[in-house]
KEKEMI-871802 format. One line per field, with one value per residue (C-alpha): residue number from 1; residue in one letter; x, z, y. Coordinates in pm, 1 decimal, m for minus. Layout:
<recs>
n <- [NUM,...]
res <- [A,...]
u <- [X,...]
w <- [Z,...]
v <- [Y,...]
</recs>
This chain:
<recs>
n <- [1,2,3,4,5,6,7,8,9,10,11,12,13,14,15,16,17,18,19,20,21,22,23,24,25,26,27,28,29,30,31,32,33,34,35,36,37,38,39,40,41,42,43,44,45,46,47,48,49,50,51,52,53,54,55,56,57,58,59,60,61,62,63,64,65,66,67,68,69,70,71,72,73,74,75,76,77,78,79,80,81,82,83,84,85,86,87,88,89,90,91,92,93,94,95,96,97,98,99,100,101,102,103,104,105,106,107,108,109,110,111,112,113,114,115,116,117,118,119,120,121,122,123,124,125,126,127,128,129,130,131,132,133,134,135,136,137,138,139,140,141,142,143,144,145,146,147,148,149,150,151,152,153,154,155,156,157,158,159,160,161,162,163,164,165,166,167,168,169,170,171,172,173,174,175,176,177,178,179,180,181,182,183,184,185,186,187,188,189,190,191,192,193,194,195,196,197,198,199,200,201,202,203,204,205,206,207,208,209,210,211,212,213,214,215,216,217,218,219,220,221,222,223,224,225,226,227,228,229,230,231,232,233,234,235,236,237,238,239,240,241,242,243,244,245,246,247,248,249,250,251,252,253,254,255,256,257,258,259,260,261,262,263,264,265,266,267,268,269,270,271,272,273,274,275,276,277,278,279,280,281,282,283,284,285,286,287,288,289,290,291,292,293,294,295,296,297,298,299,300,301,302,303,304,305,306,307,308,309,310,311,312,313,314,315,316,317,318,319,320,321,322,323,324,325,326,327,328,329,330,331,332,333,334,335,336,337,338,339,340,341,342,343,344,345,346,347,348,349,350,351,352,353,354,355,356,357,358,359,360,361,362,363,364,365,366,367,368,369,370,371,372,373,374,375,376,377,378,379,380,381,382,383,384,385,386,387,388,389,390,391,392,393,394,395,396,397,398,399,400,401,402,403,404,405,406,407,408,409,410,411,412,413,414,415,416,417,418,419,420,421,422,423,424,425,426,427,428,429,430,431,432,433,434,435,436,437,438,439,440,441,442,443,444,445,446,447,448,449,450,451,452,453,454,455,456,457,458,459,460,461,462,463,464,465,466,467,468,469,470,471,472,473,474,475,476,477,478,479,480,481,482,483,484,485,486,487,488,489,490,491,492,493,494,495,496,497,498,499,500,501,502,503,504,505,506,507,508,509,510,511,512,513,514,515,516,517,518,519,520,521,522,523,524,525,526,527,528,529,530,531,532,533,534,535,536,537,538,539,540,541,542,543,544,545,546,547,548,549,550,551,552,553,554,555,556,557,558,559,560,561,562,563,564,565,566,567,568,569,570,571,572,573,574,575,576,577,578,579,580,581,582,583,584,585,586,587,588,589,590,591,592,593,594,595,596,597,598,599,600,601,602,603,604,605,606,607,608,609,610]
res <- [X,X,X,X,X,X,X,X,X,X,X,X,X,X,X,X,X,X,X,X,X,X,X,X,X,X,X,X,X,X,X,X,X,X,X,X,X,X,X,X,X,X,X,X,X,X,X,X,X,X,X,X,X,X,X,X,X,X,X,X,X,X,X,X,X,X,X,X,X,X,X,X,X,X,X,X,X,X,X,X,X,X,X,X,X,X,X,X,X,X,X,X,X,X,X,X,X,X,X,X,X,X,X,X,X,X,X,X,X,X,X,X,X,X,X,X,X,X,X,X,X,X,X,X,X,X,X,X,X,X,X,X,X,X,X,X,X,X,X,X,X,X,X,X,X,X,X,X,X,X,X,X,X,X,X,X,X,X,X,X,X,X,X,X,X,X,X,X,X,X,X,X,X,X,X,X,X,X,X,X,X,X,X,X,X,X,X,X,X,X,X,X,X,X,X,X,X,X,X,X,X,X,X,X,X,X,X,X,X,X,X,X,X,X,X,X,X,X,X,X,X,X,X,X,X,X,X,X,X,X,X,X,X,X,X,X,X,X,X,X,X,X,X,X,X,X,X,X,X,X,X,X,X,X,X,X,X,X,X,X,X,X,X,X,X,X,X,X,X,X,X,X,X,X,X,X,X,X,X,X,X,X,X,X,X,X,X,X,X,X,X,X,X,X,X,X,X,X,X,X,X,X,X,X,X,X,X,X,X,X,X,X,X,X,X,X,X,X,X,X,X,X,X,X,X,X,X,X,X,X,X,X,X,X,X,X,X,X,X,X,X,X,X,X,X,X,X,X,X,X,X,X,X,X,X,X,X,X,X,X,X,X,X,X,X,X,X,X,X,X,X,X,X,X,X,X,X,X,X,X,X,X,X,X,X,X,X,X,X,X,X,X,X,X,X,X,X,X,X,X,X,X,X,X,X,X,X,X,X,X,X,X,X,X,X,X,X,X,X,X,X,X,X,X,X,X,X,X,X,X,X,X,X,X,X,X,X,X,X,X,X,X,X,X,X,X,X,X,X,X,X,X,X,X,X,X,X,X,X,X,X,X,X,X,X,X,X,X,X,X,X,X,X,X,X,X,X,X,X,X,X,X,X,X,X,X,X,X,X,X,X,X,X,X,X,X,X,X,X,X,X,X,X,X,X,X,X,X,X,X,X,X,X,X,X,X,X,X,X,X,X,X,X,X,X,X,X,X,X,X,X,X,X,X,X,X,X,X,X,X,X,X,X,X,X,X,X,X,X,X,X,X,X,X,X,X,X,X,X,X,X,X,X,X,X,X,X,X,X,X,X,X,X,X,X,X,X,X,X,X,X,X,X,X,X,X,X,X,X,X,X,X,X,X,X,X,X,X,X,X,X,X,X,X,X,X,X,X,X,X]
u <- [0.0,131.8,34.3,m35.8,205.4,m54.5,m314.2,m62.8,52.2,m303.2,m390.1,m356.8,m60.6,254.0,284.2,544.9,730.0,427.7,178.1,13.3,m121.9,m254.3,m595.6,m657.3,m487.7,m824.6,m987.5,m942.0,m1176.6,m1462.6,m1369.5,m1415.9,m1167.2,m1412.4,m1680.0,m1433.8,m1356.2,m1724.8,m1805.6,m1514.3,m1634.0,m1988.6,m1865.2,m1644.1,m1919.7,m2185.4,m1984.2,m1730.1,m1880.6,m1849.4,m1490.0,m1406.3,m1564.5,m1395.3,m1041.6,m1026.8,m1264.4,m987.3,m874.1,m1230.2,m1271.1,m966.6,m1133.3,m852.0,m1071.6,m1437.7,m1576.8,m1937.4,m1957.0,m2329.3,m2376.4,m2548.9,m2248.5,m2062.5,m1720.4,m1552.0,m1578.2,m1373.3,m1113.3,m1082.1,m1042.3,m768.2,m582.2,m614.9,m483.4,m208.3,m349.8,m428.6,m107.2,m146.7,m502.3,m407.5,m112.2,m342.1,m578.5,m290.6,m163.1,m505.9,m520.6,m171.4,m269.5,m576.2,m364.3,m105.4,m359.4,m529.2,m193.9,m121.1,m464.1,m401.1,m48.7,m165.3,m471.3,m361.7,m512.1,m397.4,m542.8,m370.1,m434.0,m664.8,m826.0,m885.1,m722.0,m745.8,m538.8,m606.5,m569.9,m289.4,m318.8,m554.0,m469.9,m725.9,m677.2,m981.7,m970.5,m1230.9,m1155.4,m1212.6,m1424.5,m1664.6,m1723.7,m2095.5,m2088.9,m1859.3,m2028.3,m1925.6,m2074.8,m2052.0,m2209.7,m2274.5,m1954.5,m1754.2,m1885.5,m1778.0,m1428.2,m1406.5,m1381.1,m1553.7,m1577.4,m1548.4,m1750.1,m1659.8,m1942.3,m1874.9,m2091.2,m2154.3,m2273.9,m2071.4,m1864.0,m1773.3,m1441.5,m1437.7,m1178.1,m1240.9,m1166.6,m1014.3,m1032.8,m1347.4,m1176.2,m923.5,m1210.2,m1375.0,m1049.7,m1001.7,m1359.6,m1310.1,m988.4,m1158.6,m1446.2,m1212.0,m981.4,m1276.3,m1446.2,m1127.0,m1101.1,m1456.9,m1392.6,m1105.4,m837.0,m974.7,m931.8,m1232.8,m1332.3,m1071.8,m721.4,m647.2,m399.0,m673.1,m919.3,m968.6,m1249.8,m1505.8,m1533.4,m1774.4,m2134.3,m2374.4,m2734.6,m2852.4,m2630.0,m2351.9,m2012.1,m1754.9,m1417.9,m1089.5,m1106.8,m838.5,m833.7,m884.2,m1198.9,m1381.7,m1270.8,m1407.5,m1741.2,m1761.0,m1690.9,m1956.3,m2237.5,m2102.8,m2388.4,m2132.8,m2281.2,m2077.8,m2055.0,m2069.0,m2411.3,m2530.2,m2410.9,m2570.2,m2896.2,m2913.4,m2998.6,m3313.8,m3396.8,m3672.4,m3822.7,m3847.6,m4222.0,m4296.0,m4082.8,m4269.5,m4609.1,m4515.8,m4422.2,m4751.3,m4943.5,m4741.1,m4852.5,m4660.2,m4865.6,m5190.3,m5110.8,m5018.1,m5350.4,m5551.3,m5370.4,m5407.2,m5778.5,m5823.8,m5637.9,m5827.3,m6164.4,m6066.3,m5959.8,m6288.4,m6503.0,m6302.3,m6024.3,m5875.6,m5520.9,m5513.7,m5468.5,m5119.4,m5026.3,m5027.9,m4717.8,m4456.2,m4627.6,m4599.9,m4232.1,m4156.9,m4352.8,m4220.4,m3864.6,m3940.2,m4091.9,m3812.7,m3561.7,m3732.0,m3719.7,m3355.9,m3267.2,m3446.0,m3360.3,m3187.4,m3199.9,m3019.9,m2952.3,m2700.7,m2498.4,m2120.9,m1879.1,m1856.0,m2148.0,m2490.8,m2464.8,m2727.3,m2684.3,m2907.7,m2918.2,m3000.0,m2781.1,m2569.9,m2520.0,m2450.5,m2347.6,m2374.0,m2195.1,m2312.4,m2104.8,m2294.9,m2389.7,m2421.9,m2796.6,m2987.7,m3348.7,m3546.7,m3898.7,m4131.4,m4399.1,m4705.6,m4896.0,m5270.8,m5274.9,m4999.3,m5206.9,m5409.0,m5083.3,m4902.7,m4611.3,m4387.4,m4099.2,m3811.7,m3596.6,m3336.0,m3172.1,m2794.4,m2554.8,m2343.3,m2588.2,m2650.7,m2914.3,m3031.9,m3153.9,m3351.2,m3093.4,m3132.1,m3351.8,m3625.5,m3431.9,m3094.0,m3224.3,m3443.3,m3297.2,m3596.1,m3796.0,m4079.7,m4108.1,m4343.2,m4379.2,m4112.3,m3870.0,m3934.4,m3868.5,m3545.8,m3431.1,m3498.7,m3306.6,m3018.2,m3007.0,m3050.9,m2890.2,m3059.2,m3408.8,m3546.0,m3328.7,m3549.2,m3904.8,m4050.2,m3865.2,m4002.1,m4352.0,m4306.8,m4194.5,m4487.8,m4726.8,m4601.1,m4601.7,m4946.1,m5082.0,m5299.3,m4990.2,m5022.2,m4829.7,m4818.0,m4909.0,m5207.6,m5340.9,m5555.4,m5934.0,m5939.4,m5659.8,m5898.8,m5882.7,m5509.3,m5469.5,m5796.3,m5851.9,m5502.3,m5592.4,m5660.9,m5314.0,m5099.7,m4894.6,m4555.1,m4353.7,m4010.0,m3872.7,m3604.2,m3569.5,m3344.7,m3082.1,m2839.4,m3028.0,m3332.3,m3535.3,m3811.5,m4093.0,m4367.5,m4647.0,m4894.1,m5062.2,m5391.0,m5336.6,m4971.9,m4900.6,m4560.3,m4365.9,m4045.5,m3769.9,m3483.0,m3210.9,m3198.3,m2822.3,m2869.5,m3094.8,m2947.8,m3229.4,m3582.8,m3856.6,m4199.4,m4398.7,m4744.3,m4873.8,m5178.0,m5435.7,m5265.7,m5269.6,m5638.0,m5714.5,m5475.5,m5247.4,m4876.5,m4637.8,m4309.2,m4021.3,m3683.8,m3423.4,m3135.9,m2943.2,m3129.8,m3311.9,m3644.8,m3749.6,m3947.3,m3971.7,m4271.9,m4591.3,m4869.8,m5192.7,m5067.1,m5231.1,m5026.3,m4957.8,m4853.3,m4635.7,m4451.9,m4388.3,m4258.8,m4038.0,m3873.9,m3835.8,m3679.7,m3441.6,m3314.3,m3285.3,m3086.8,m2838.9,m2795.8,m2753.2,m2524.0,m2320.5,m2268.3,m2162.4,m1909.4,m1771.5,m1728.6,m1542.3,m1307.6,m1239.9,m1171.2,m924.5,m756.5,m516.5,m397.1,m296.5,13.6,222.6,558.5,844.4,989.7,1359.1,1470.5,1493.8,1797.2,1711.9,1719.4,1981.2,1839.4,1977.0,2148.9,1956.5,1612.4,1618.4,1381.1,1167.7,915.4,559.5,370.0,38.0,m267.7,m381.3,m64.2,m28.7,m1.1,m291.8,m217.4,m230.8,m567.1,m572.4,m804.5,m1124.8,m1328.0,m1616.6,m1934.2,m2151.3,m2452.7,m2791.2,m2825.7,m3155.1,m3317.5,m3237.2,m2864.7,m2641.0,m2520.7,m2870.3,m2953.8,m3327.6,m3514.8,m3870.8,m4030.1,m4334.1,m4641.8,m4911.9,m4727.8,m4505.9,m4221.6,m3964.1,m3634.4,m3357.9,m3027.2]
w <- [0.0,m92.5,67.6,m154.6,m43.0,m118.2,99.7,374.5,388.1,452.8,731.2,1094.8,1306.9,1201.0,1050.8,1058.3,758.3,647.7,687.4,1013.8,1244.5,1599.1,1730.8,1971.3,2312.6,2492.8,2284.6,2555.6,2782.7,2536.2,2457.8,2809.1,3035.6,3167.5,3218.4,3420.8,3647.4,3700.5,3781.1,4026.6,4199.2,4231.0,4377.9,4634.4,4734.3,4783.2,4930.6,5146.3,5468.7,5342.6,5240.2,5591.1,5755.2,5515.8,5529.3,5883.5,6085.2,6318.8,6404.6,6473.5,6737.8,6951.9,7092.9,7003.2,6759.0,6771.6,6423.5,6315.9,5993.3,5991.6,5713.6,5931.8,5923.5,5633.7,5481.1,5772.8,5975.4,5721.2,5708.5,6089.8,6109.2,5844.9,6024.6,6362.4,6222.0,6013.3,5692.1,5511.1,5309.6,5211.6,5088.5,4903.0,4749.3,4633.4,4473.6,4301.9,4177.6,4034.8,3862.2,3723.8,3585.6,3422.3,3272.0,3156.0,2981.9,2831.2,2701.2,2552.4,2387.1,2237.4,2135.0,1938.9,1775.9,1438.5,1099.3,751.9,412.3,117.0,m255.0,m226.6,119.5,464.6,728.0,1107.6,1351.1,1724.9,2014.6,2257.5,2331.1,2042.8,1734.9,1467.3,1125.8,935.3,580.1,376.9,0.3,m146.2,m436.7,m196.2,43.5,73.9,323.9,566.4,892.3,1183.2,1520.2,1838.1,2168.6,2426.4,2614.3,2291.4,2198.4,2538.9,2490.1,2129.1,1987.2,1691.4,1567.5,1195.0,1063.9,715.7,587.1,302.7,108.4,272.5,609.7,893.8,650.3,881.4,981.2,1278.1,1363.3,1735.3,1812.1,1647.3,1719.2,1566.0,1306.6,1228.3,1177.9,928.7,734.6,730.9,608.6,323.1,224.0,222.2,9.1,m233.5,m277.5,m298.5,m561.9,m765.6,m741.1,m867.6,m1158.7,m1268.2,m1131.9,m1290.5,m1085.0,m920.3,m891.3,m618.2,m589.2,m295.0,m157.6,m139.8,60.4,427.5,679.9,645.5,907.2,1200.4,1142.3,1420.1,1457.3,1302.4,996.7,1110.7,972.7,1248.2,1167.0,1308.9,1689.1,1884.8,2185.6,2260.5,2470.4,2188.4,1943.4,2175.2,2201.3,1821.2,1782.2,2040.3,1852.1,1503.6,1275.8,1022.2,717.6,411.9,395.9,16.4,42.8,255.8,m3.5,m287.0,m85.7,m147.3,211.9,310.2,676.9,904.5,1157.3,1512.6,1534.9,1218.7,1343.6,1676.4,1504.6,1257.6,1544.0,1720.9,1400.6,1314.3,1334.6,1657.8,1835.7,1689.3,1805.1,2150.2,2186.8,2071.6,2311.2,2606.5,2536.5,2511.4,2837.6,3025.8,2899.2,2977.0,3325.9,3390.0,3259.9,3364.1,3620.3,3750.5,3765.4,3384.1,3397.7,3540.5,3205.3,3059.7,3255.4,3082.2,2749.6,2801.0,2887.1,2575.0,2334.5,2490.3,2442.5,2079.7,2007.1,2186.1,1982.5,1665.0,1789.3,1896.3,1561.2,1352.1,1555.4,1347.2,1039.5,734.0,391.5,151.6,m151.9,m161.8,m449.0,m393.0,m173.6,m28.4,335.3,609.0,967.7,1273.1,1646.9,1976.7,2244.5,2019.3,1656.8,1341.4,998.4,709.7,379.5,98.5,m223.0,m547.1,m708.2,m377.3,m339.6,m474.6,m425.3,m291.1,m147.1,m37.3,215.8,343.8,647.7,662.6,910.7,722.4,405.1,488.6,571.0,257.9,451.5,330.0,463.4,238.8,302.1,95.8,45.7,60.5,96.6,399.4,680.5,862.5,763.2,1125.0,1085.7,776.6,565.8,755.0,1038.0,1007.1,1149.0,994.9,638.0,670.5,467.7,527.4,850.1,734.3,450.5,203.2,m161.7,m272.4,m16.2,m141.8,m503.6,m404.9,m200.3,m486.1,m727.4,m477.3,m418.5,m784.3,m1000.1,m1336.4,m1226.9,m1140.4,m1291.5,m1584.1,m1569.4,m1749.6,m1514.8,m1210.0,m1358.6,m1411.5,m1051.4,m918.7,m1135.9,m984.1,m631.6,m609.2,m966.0,m1175.4,m1286.4,m1661.7,m1854.8,m1564.7,m1622.6,m1399.4,m1237.8,m1432.8,m1435.5,m1159.5,m955.1,m686.9,m528.0,m455.1,m444.6,m257.4,m222.0,m348.4,m707.8,m800.1,m696.9,m789.0,m1105.0,m1265.8,m1514.9,m1677.2,m1726.4,m1974.1,m2147.6,m2415.6,m2179.3,m1924.7,m1635.6,m1677.6,m1361.7,m1248.9,m1064.4,m861.6,m662.3,m431.7,m90.7,70.6,438.8,370.8,21.4,m129.1,m440.6,m503.3,m758.9,m843.9,m1100.9,m1355.7,m1309.3,m952.6,m1041.4,m958.3,m1098.0,m1239.3,m1138.7,m1277.5,m1011.0,m1018.7,m678.1,m664.6,m646.0,m930.7,m1148.4,m1082.6,m1186.8,m1484.0,m1310.7,m1230.7,m1028.6,m1131.0,m883.3,m923.5,m672.5,m536.5,m207.5,112.9,243.5,336.1,m14.3,m189.5,m569.1,m652.5,m850.2,m803.4,m990.1,m1347.3,m1645.9,m1750.0,m2101.7,m1977.1,m1706.3,m1963.2,m2186.7,m1891.2,m1785.5,m2128.8,m2154.0,m1809.3,m1870.2,m2197.2,m2042.3,m1743.1,m1970.1,m2194.4,m1916.1,m1701.1,m2004.0,m2104.7,m1751.1,m1743.4,m2077.5,m1946.7,m1639.4,m1854.2,m2083.6,m1783.7,m1633.2,m1962.3,m1969.1,m1617.8,m1719.2,m1915.5,m2042.7,m1884.8,m2102.0,m2294.9,m2348.1,m2696.4,m2933.5,m3162.4,m3503.8,m3794.8,m4061.4,m4345.3,m4693.5,m4849.5,m5173.0,m5230.9,m5365.1,m5652.8,m5615.6,m5835.2,m5779.1,m5536.4,m5659.7,m5509.1,m5358.0,m5149.8,m5062.5,m4691.9,m4549.4,m4445.6,m4072.8,m3973.9,m3721.3,m3429.5,m3438.0,m3135.6,m3097.6,m2977.5,m2752.2,m2938.7,m2770.6,m2584.3,m2603.0,m2293.3,m2422.8,m2424.7,m2240.4,m2030.0,m1885.0,m1718.3,m1699.3,m1523.0,m1420.9,m1180.4,m961.8,m943.4,m759.3,m798.2,m1101.3,m1139.2,m1397.6,m1278.7,m1466.1,m1312.8]
v <- [0.0,343.0,671.8,971.3,1247.9,1519.1,1349.1,1272.1,1634.8,1759.2,1515.3,1628.7,1527.0,1344.6,999.0,725.0,588.4,383.3,666.2,553.1,825.0,810.6,910.0,1196.7,1145.3,1179.4,906.4,635.6,834.4,784.9,425.8,290.2,467.4,725.3,462.5,254.9,549.6,626.9,263.6,243.4,561.2,429.3,100.0,272.2,516.9,250.4,m36.7,144.2,5.7,m351.4,m288.6,m164.8,m466.1,m709.5,m570.0,m428.2,m651.0,m770.5,m417.8,m311.1,m582.8,m492.0,m183.9,55.8,243.4,311.0,369.4,341.6,139.5,87.6,339.4,600.6,838.3,992.2,940.2,1117.7,796.5,606.2,881.8,896.5,519.3,514.5,794.3,619.6,292.1,450.5,305.1,628.7,634.7,267.6,321.7,638.3,454.9,176.4,425.3,601.0,265.1,181.9,519.6,469.9,129.3,282.1,558.6,303.1,81.3,386.7,507.6,166.2,157.3,502.4,406.1,103.1,271.5,411.3,491.0,583.3,676.8,512.9,531.0,230.3,219.4,364.9,143.2,125.2,m82.4,m117.5,m358.2,m440.8,m813.8,m891.2,m689.3,m603.3,m447.4,m321.1,m191.6,0.9,5.9,351.5,228.4,53.9,344.1,417.8,704.4,885.8,990.3,1210.0,1112.0,1319.3,1226.2,1497.2,1414.9,1403.2,1748.9,1881.3,1738.2,1858.0,1503.4,1337.3,979.0,906.7,614.1,488.4,267.4,24.3,m217.2,m552.1,m674.0,m525.4,m322.4,m37.7,120.0,359.8,620.5,680.0,964.6,1270.5,1640.5,1786.6,2004.4,1731.9,1485.4,1721.5,1748.5,1371.0,1324.4,1569.1,1392.3,1051.4,1180.8,1353.9,1054.0,813.8,1031.5,1046.3,667.9,618.5,854.5,635.4,865.2,1181.1,1493.3,1644.5,2007.5,2062.1,1929.1,1703.8,1952.8,2219.9,2008.4,2089.8,2086.4,2368.3,2641.4,2588.8,2701.5,2795.0,2681.7,3008.7,2964.9,3197.9,3099.9,3148.9,3297.1,3175.2,3224.2,3398.5,3166.1,2797.4,2847.0,3025.4,2756.5,2485.9,2671.6,2699.9,2328.2,2239.2,2418.5,2342.9,2229.8,2095.3,2267.1,2353.1,2737.2,2715.2,2551.6,2844.0,3093.2,2896.2,2866.6,2490.3,2402.5,2215.8,2278.4,2149.1,2395.2,2265.5,2334.2,2138.7,1848.8,1833.4,1855.0,1579.9,1346.2,1422.7,1342.3,1031.5,670.5,618.2,884.7,750.7,395.9,528.0,713.6,411.0,175.3,412.6,455.8,79.4,12.5,283.1,160.1,m198.8,m99.9,82.9,m202.5,m509.9,m465.8,m141.0,m281.2,m281.0,95.7,43.7,m111.4,239.5,342.6,121.4,184.2,558.4,525.3,320.1,538.4,859.0,735.7,646.1,986.2,1171.1,970.0,1091.2,1449.2,1416.5,1263.8,1526.2,1837.2,2105.9,1882.4,2017.4,1868.4,2018.0,1924.6,1944.3,1886.6,1511.1,1407.6,1471.7,1577.1,1551.4,1662.2,1662.8,1600.6,1769.7,1607.7,1386.4,1487.9,1289.4,1413.6,1170.6,1231.0,1003.7,1016.3,1064.0,735.2,547.3,604.0,305.5,419.2,716.8,712.3,993.2,888.9,1073.8,941.0,994.6,1285.4,1468.0,1485.6,1802.4,1983.6,1865.1,1715.0,1431.1,1223.7,1110.3,803.0,623.1,285.2,262.7,m28.0,m106.4,m184.8,m509.9,m760.1,m771.3,m412.7,m496.3,m317.4,6.1,124.1,381.2,675.8,603.2,628.5,936.2,1222.8,1453.9,1400.0,1625.9,1874.4,2032.0,1943.8,2193.1,2047.8,1695.3,1792.3,1968.3,1669.4,1427.2,1648.2,1666.9,1291.6,1194.9,1467.6,1504.0,1399.6,1742.5,2014.2,2116.8,2247.1,1944.9,1707.0,1889.6,1868.8,1493.4,1447.2,1651.3,1450.9,1125.9,1267.0,1430.6,1446.4,1214.3,1015.7,1052.4,789.5,541.8,178.6,112.9,m201.9,m444.4,m455.1,m716.4,m559.7,m430.1,m776.1,m731.4,m352.2,m282.5,93.6,168.2,87.5,449.6,565.8,262.6,295.4,229.9,430.3,403.8,753.9,868.2,533.1,678.0,819.3,684.5,850.7,626.7,566.7,334.0,512.3,344.3,506.4,334.2,350.1,452.7,527.7,610.7,736.1,666.0,761.0,562.7,623.6,389.0,461.7,180.5,184.2,51.4,m242.5,m582.0,m794.7,m771.5,m1015.0,m1096.1,m1277.8,m1436.8,m1547.8,m1774.7,m1494.0,m1309.5,m1622.4,m1678.2,m1319.7,m1307.4,m1057.4,m1029.2,m813.0,m652.4,m609.5,m442.4,m556.6,m352.8,m368.0,m447.6,m142.2,16.1,125.0,m149.1,m129.7,m346.6,m293.4,m547.6,m609.6,m553.6,m715.9,m1018.4,m889.7,m545.8,m703.8,m915.8,m614.6,m415.6,m705.4,m727.4,m350.2,m322.5,m614.0,m463.6,m117.1,m244.3,m421.0,m117.4,139.6,m70.9,m180.1,183.3,271.1,m13.6,104.3,460.2,334.5,127.7,421.5,647.2,400.9,308.5,608.2,518.0,165.1,264.6,m27.4,m89.2,41.7,m246.1,m291.5,m187.4,m482.9,m510.7,m378.2,m620.1,m550.4,m347.8,m412.4,m117.2,m152.5,m294.8,m647.0,m705.0,m1012.1,m1180.3,m1067.2,m1283.6,m1420.8,m1258.0,m1585.3,m1615.3,m1247.5,m1182.1,m984.3,m629.5,m564.0,m431.4,m149.5,m214.8,m14.4,77.4,m159.0,7.2,m204.6,m331.9,m340.9,m666.1,m847.0,m993.0,m1339.6,m1262.1,m1510.1,m1215.1,m1181.9,m1514.0,m1569.1,m1845.7,m1917.3,m2162.9,m2219.6,m2444.3,m2250.3,m1919.7,m1865.7,m1622.4,m1512.7,m1371.0,m1194.3,m1087.7]
</recs>
């Protein structure tokens, strides 16, 4: 592994010969050292009387000292006993020894925790007795997050979380100084973006990349402070917004009042009210003790709703040169930077009680989260907790560049979101049996089929409306499925599969003939778009793969004068060398060997193409 000198020169601190750098010296406090000290203090404070009886029981019985260890007096009793017995220095020495051991192990943990950024990956090593070495390849990075708990904000520290594709694909840099962490994040995004572009330079050179200046909650960009205390205060309230996004007015913000009202009108609050009413009525009619069941329910639901408020407080979404950035948090903050091209699907959702107010929530599917979380949890993937129609359109355009930049594209998005959905393939005549009351809204459309930015758009829902968009480039397979009820009614469903996540791309209740046509069209479009993308990547990386210089071959002797020879018959003439011509990729049919297709099923049939 080689370290880019330009990147290494911009990173904080000094590195060794191989490019490894250490974390912040206070990082052991947030990785267990502080918790150990707190636990030790609690144990000593609560069990001091038992310690006295266990260690000094013999001395207490000889009558030389009279100390009350029943717990009715304060710590002065213990101090007076230690002074009377001459054990104060020994106890203090033991405590100092314990503190020194804690400091020693913390120093060793910090000494062995290192990281580096090479031309190919972000690497982290830690551990004293059991060493671990984690590596995140640059081309597989899905997002780079900054996490700060309340204590970390007070200490001016920040944890960097590098998320990669695959289960458990996560590399953590715990912890760095806040401004140093912002610089390291920008370097990772810049180098990763250059890697994805095949080595092409981005809008900024690596040597010019550094962490942005702190930004207050009101959008004020702080200048360089004159003292350390002011700098620490700026870092504590830093909203981590790119100042260029503020100047360009590309921010999407969520007011606190709207966030609180959206939580109160959400399904969680509705379920809580219904359950409380049911328990109270049941307690009044049946048994009164049932009312006590409301207390734990209130605690659980209150914690869930406060978590939503804490997660969405001061939410901002902006667009930087290399990524989409979201930030939020009240006590603990998190800033997520998702590089362009790593978003696999986007979905706007509108619960029933939000409909009169015109509010929507936007969530996404990205790679790099555990299967145990269902791909991603509900709060981790929300990129807009609550917003109006204009906010939703701006967020979609930010997440998927090219889908909402022109006036006609914005009109198409609005039509799919709240309009009559012109041009959408609707459910079949008998689809009411499977779509129920959602038949009027359900529809599917393939947009921009002639370009490389083609997208699949599906809308559905009754109680909760949804509008989902998936770039064709991110499709991993297309499936035509016919469950038993669909087969009986002559219907079928179309599904587009991408990485595991909350956004589901499926349209049910289609007429069988229309579903088959859509299946063939989608399969051919996926092959064309993804084949063109692969060709562009190869062409971008081709100039970097320069051949090794070959050693000069000895030249063959050339005759001084041309030697006349008899003409060679045309039949035996050697063919002239043909110069290679660029071969353009031809459209691939769905039956191509590069697109494996299979079907199976007895009661429910399905066709699958990957």
